[in-house]
C-alpha positions as CSV (number, residue, x, y, z in Angstrom):
1,M,-71.3,-8.2,74.9
2,K,-67.8,-8.3,76.2
3,I,-67.0,-11.2,73.9
4,R,-68.4,-9.4,70.9
5,K,-66.4,-6.3,71.6
6,E,-63.2,-8.4,71.8
7,A,-64.1,-10.0,68.4
8,D,-64.6,-6.6,66.8
9,K,-61.2,-5.5,68.0
10,M,-59.6,-8.6,66.7
11,N,-61.3,-8.2,63.3
12,K,-60.1,-4.6,63.1
13,K,-56.5,-5.7,63.8
14,I,-56.7,-8.4,61.1
15,W,-58.0,-5.9,58.6
16,K,-55.2,-3.5,59.5
17,I,-52.6,-6.3,59.1
18,A,-54.1,-7.3,55.8
19,G,-54.0,-3.7,54.6
20,L,-50.4,-3.4,55.6
21,I,-49.5,-6.6,53.8
22,L,-51.3,-5.4,50.6
23,L,-49.6,-2.0,50.8
24,V,-46.1,-3.6,51.1
25,A,-47.0,-5.9,48.2
26,M,-48.0,-2.9,46.0
27,L,-44.7,-1.1,46.9
28,C,-42.6,-4.1,46.0
29,S,-44.4,-4.5,42.7
30,A,-43.8,-0.8,41.9
31,C,-40.1,-1.1,42.7
32,A,-39.8,-4.2,40.4
33,D,-41.5,-2.4,37.5
34,T,-39.2,0.6,38.0
35,E,-36.1,-1.6,38.0
36,L,-37.3,-3.4,34.9
37,L,-37.9,0.0,33.2
38,L,-34.4,1.1,34.0
39,D,-33.0,-2.1,32.6
40,E,-34.9,-1.6,29.4
41,E,-33.6,1.9,29.1
42,D,-30.0,0.7,29.6
43,Y,-30.5,-1.8,26.8
44,V,-31.9,1.0,24.5
45,Q,-28.9,3.2,25.3
46,A,-26.5,0.3,24.6
47,D,-28.1,-0.4,21.3
48,E,-27.9,3.2,20.3
49,M,-24.2,3.4,21.2
50,A,-23.5,0.3,19.1
51,E,-25.4,1.8,16.1
52,D,-23.3,5.0,16.5
53,A,-20.1,2.9,16.5
54,D,-21.2,1.1,13.3
55,I,-21.9,4.4,11.6
56,I,-18.5,5.9,12.6
57,A,-16.8,2.7,11.3
58,L,-18.6,3.0,8.0
59,E,-17.8,6.7,7.6
60,T,-14.1,6.3,8.4
61,G,-13.8,3.2,6.1
62,N,-10.2,1.9,5.6
63,E,-8.7,4.3,8.1
64,T,-10.7,2.7,10.9
65,M,-9.7,-0.8,9.7
66,A,-6.1,0.2,9.5
67,S,-6.0,1.7,13.0
68,V,-7.8,-1.3,14.5
69,S,-5.8,-4.0,12.8
70,G,-2.4,-2.2,12.6
71,I,-2.1,-2.5,8.9
72,N,0.6,-0.2,7.4
73,E,-0.6,2.6,5.1
74,T,2.7,2.7,3.1
75,I,4.9,0.2,1.3
76,W,8.6,0.0,0.4
77,V,9.7,-0.8,-3.2
78,H,13.1,-1.1,-5.0
79,V,13.1,0.8,-8.2
80,C,15.9,0.0,-10.6
81,G,16.9,-0.3,-14.2
82,A,16.2,2.4,-16.8
83,V,15.1,5.2,-14.3
84,T,16.9,8.4,-13.5
85,T,17.5,7.7,-9.8
86,P,17.3,4.0,-8.9
87,G,16.8,3.3,-5.2
88,V,14.4,2.2,-2.4
89,Y,11.3,4.3,-2.1
90,E,8.3,4.6,0.3
91,L,4.9,4.8,-1.4
92,P,1.3,4.7,-0.4
93,V,-0.6,1.4,-0.3
94,G,-2.2,0.8,-3.7
95,S,0.5,2.6,-5.7
96,R,1.2,1.6,-9.4
97,I,4.4,1.0,-11.3
98,N,4.0,4.5,-12.8
99,D,4.1,6.0,-9.2
100,A,7.3,4.1,-8.6
101,V,8.9,5.4,-11.8
102,V,7.9,9.0,-10.9
103,S,9.4,8.6,-7.4
104,A,12.7,7.4,-9.0
105,G,12.9,10.6,-11.1
106,G,11.2,9.3,-14.2
107,F,12.4,7.2,-17.1
108,D,15.9,7.1,-18.4
109,E,16.1,8.3,-22.0
110,E,16.8,4.7,-23.1
111,A,14.0,3.1,-21.2
112,D,11.9,0.5,-23.0
113,R,8.6,2.1,-21.9
114,E,6.3,-0.1,-24.0
115,S,7.4,-3.2,-22.3
116,V,6.1,-2.0,-18.9
117,N,2.5,-2.1,-17.6
118,L,2.5,1.2,-15.8
119,V,-0.9,0.6,-14.2
120,E,0.1,-2.6,-12.5
121,E,-0.3,-2.4,-8.7
122,I,2.8,-3.0,-6.7
123,A,3.3,-4.7,-3.3
124,D,5.4,-4.1,-0.2
125,G,9.0,-5.4,-0.8
126,Q,8.6,-5.6,-4.5
127,Q,11.4,-4.8,-7.0
128,V,10.3,-2.7,-9.9
129,R,12.8,-3.0,-12.8
130,I,12.4,-0.9,-15.9
131,P,14.2,-2.5,-18.9
132,F,16.4,-0.7,-21.3
133,I,15.7,-0.6,-25.1
134,G,17.1,-3.8,-26.6
135,E,17.4,-5.6,-23.3
136,G,16.9,-9.3,-23.8
137,Q,17.6,-9.3,-27.5
138,I,21.3,-10.2,-26.9
139,N,22.7,-12.8,-24.6
140,A,26.4,-12.6,-23.6
141,G,26.9,-16.1,-24.9
142,S,25.5,-15.4,-28.4
143,G,28.2,-12.9,-29.5
144,L,29.4,-9.5,-28.6
145,I,28.9,-6.2,-30.3
146,D,32.1,-4.6,-31.7
147,L,32.1,-0.9,-30.9
148,N,34.4,-0.2,-33.9
149,S,32.3,-1.8,-36.6
150,A,28.7,-1.9,-35.4
151,D,26.2,0.4,-37.1
152,A,23.5,2.3,-35.2
153,K,21.0,-0.5,-35.5
154,Q,23.4,-3.1,-34.0
155,L,24.4,-0.7,-31.2
156,C,20.7,-0.2,-30.3
157,Q,20.6,-4.0,-29.6
158,I,22.8,-3.4,-26.5
159,P,20.7,-3.1,-23.4
160,G,20.9,0.6,-22.3
161,I,21.8,1.9,-25.7
162,G,19.1,3.7,-27.6
163,E,19.2,5.8,-30.8
164,S,20.7,8.9,-29.1
165,R,23.5,7.0,-27.4
166,A,24.2,4.9,-30.5
167,E,24.6,8.1,-32.5
168,A,26.9,9.5,-29.8
169,I,29.0,6.4,-29.9
170,I,29.4,6.6,-33.7
171,K,30.2,10.3,-33.6
172,Y,32.9,9.7,-30.9
173,R,34.3,6.7,-32.9
174,D,34.5,8.8,-36.1
175,A,36.2,11.7,-34.3
176,N,38.8,9.6,-32.5
177,G,39.5,6.8,-34.9
178,G,37.7,4.1,-33.0
179,F,37.9,2.7,-29.5
180,D,41.1,1.2,-28.1
181,S,39.2,-0.6,-25.3
182,P,35.6,-1.1,-24.1
183,E,36.3,1.1,-21.1
184,E,36.8,4.0,-23.5
185,L,33.0,4.0,-24.0
186,M,32.8,6.0,-20.8
187,Q,34.4,8.9,-22.7
188,V,31.3,9.2,-24.9
189,P,29.0,12.0,-23.7
190,G,26.0,10.6,-21.8
191,I,27.6,7.3,-20.9
192,K,29.0,7.1,-17.4
193,E,30.0,4.3,-15.1
194,G,26.4,3.2,-14.4
195,I,25.6,2.8,-18.1
196,Y,28.9,1.2,-18.8
197,A,28.4,-1.4,-16.1
198,R,25.2,-2.4,-17.8
199,V,26.5,-2.6,-21.3
200,S,30.0,-4.1,-20.7
201,P,28.9,-7.7,-20.8
202,Y,27.7,-7.2,-24.4
203,I,30.5,-5.2,-26.1
204,E,34.1,-5.6,-27.3
205,C,36.7,-3.8,-29.4
206,R,38.4,-5.5,-32.3
């Protein structure tokens, strides 16, 4: 009887130990599942944040790209030739030649507008030169225009001289008996030093 009682006590201890081991195993399993669930939630949040970032990037468009890559949003161009105020101007990226002309005060009255593609896009550092009427028709080596004998049509062949300036030259010439020197052309209304500097290679006085 004594031996049987001792065996029963031993069995009870074994079952208690087995129960404790099973309980510990269940707790460990529950902790692992909880940790896994948390990891999955973290991944879901990360994916949602990435999607939000993509949406923001799409909505901001070029501004986002410019801020990330450091691309300038303006360009600098040199506008010269037959414009009111030649100079260097800052313009937005994607500007056209027409925008450059407007920035320079518009066309000079003797500008050859038809020879310019006003919708052409311009780039940073580009020179935009607007030609004068008649520019390119005369080369300095092919003969000079005599201010004292040229008619209006011949005078209009001089780069920078259009119909209105040609008429002013003829009017001045008739009123003053002709020109004594090419420099006297600056006495004609509407022709100042800037215009004279452009036309002087093409004129003479006989």
